[in-house]
C-alpha positions in Angstrom: 116.3 96.2 121.0 118.3 97.3 118.0 117.9 96.9 114.3 120.2 93.9 114.2 117.8 92.1 116.5 114.9 92.0 114.0 116.3 89.3 111.8 116.4 85.6 112.0 119.0 84.4 109.5 118.3 86.2 106.3 114.7 86.9 107.1 113.3 90.1 108.6 110.8 89.3 111.3 108.0 91.8 110.9 106.7 91.3 114.4 110.1 92.3 115.8 110.2 95.3 113.5 106.8 96.4 114.6 107.9 96.2 118.3 111.1 98.1 117.6 109.3 100.9 115.7 106.3 100.9 118.1 103.8 100.6 115.3 101.6 97.9 113.7 101.8 95.7 110.7 99.3 97.8 108.8 101.6 100.8 109.0 104.7 98.8 108.2 103.0 97.4 105.1 101.9 100.9 104.0 105.4 102.2 104.6 107.0 99.7 102.3 104.3 99.8 99.7 102.7 96.3 100.1 99.3 95.0 101.1 98.9 94.3 104.8 98.0 90.7 104.1 101.6 90.1 102.9 102.7 90.6 106.5 99.8 88.8 108.2 99.7 85.6 106.2 102.5 83.2 107.2 102.9 82.0 103.6 103.5 85.6 102.4 105.7 87.1 105.0 108.6 84.9 103.8 107.9 85.7 100.1 111.0 87.1 98.3 109.3 90.3 97.3 107.9 90.9 100.8 111.3 90.2 102.4 113.0 92.5 99.9 110.7 95.4 100.8 111.3 94.7 104.5 115.1 94.6 104.0 114.9 97.9 102.0 113.3 99.5 105.0 115.7 98.0 107.4 118.8 99.0 105.3 117.5 102.6 105.1 116.9 102.7 108.8 120.4 101.3 109.5 122.0 104.1 107.5 119.7 106.7 109.0 120.2 105.5 112.6 123.9 105.9 112.2 123.2 109.5 111.3 120.4 110.3 113.7 121.1 108.0 116.6 117.7 106.4 117.2 115.7 103.9 115.1 112.5 105.7 116.1 113.8 109.1 114.9 115.3 107.4 111.8 111.8 106.0 111.0 110.2 109.4 111.5 112.8 110.9 109.1 112.3 108.1 106.6 108.6 108.7 106.4 108.5 112.5 106.4 111.7 114.3 105.3 111.5 115.5 101.6 114.7 114.8 99.7 115.8 117.7 97.5 117.6 115.4 95.0 114.3 113.5 94.3 111.8 116.3 93.7 110.8 116.3 97.4 110.0 112.6 97.6 110.7 111.0 101.0 112.8 108.0 101.6 109.6 106.1 102.2 108.2 107.1 98.8 111.4 106.0 97.1 111.2 102.5 98.7 107.5 102.3 97.8 108.4 103.0 94.2 111.2 100.3 94.2 114.0 102.9 94.1 115.8 101.8 97.3 119.2 101.6 95.6 118.9 105.2 94.6 118.0 106.1 98.1 121.1 104.3 99.5 123.4 106.0 97.0 121.9 109.4 97.9 122.3 108.8 101.7 125.9 107.6 101.3 126.7 110.6 99.1 125.3 113.0 101.6 127.2 111.3 104.4 130.4 111.5 102.4 129.8 115.3 102.0 128.3 115.4 98.6 125.2 117.6 98.6 122.2 116.7 96.5 
């Protein structure tokens, strides 16, 4: 299974993401900075804010997987690698703080050869 396989139309399917990353809903919720109930209640999982947070994670993983080669390794990097350009925050902390666009810009700049 690849990252492209976790969506149905415009919606990220959290159960498929859990399977791909070999984790659980509680960890995914924590990773994107939302309450676990937002991923377990059918009415909340398709909420615009929940889906945005899930898409932020997926977008970061797509960029990182191109660099690292594996969604699992990208996920580990996302959660643990401190970013010098952000006072040591991780990609996960940036997404949790609602700064996903800044993360994407940073990753694209690094991939283009600009160093933070």
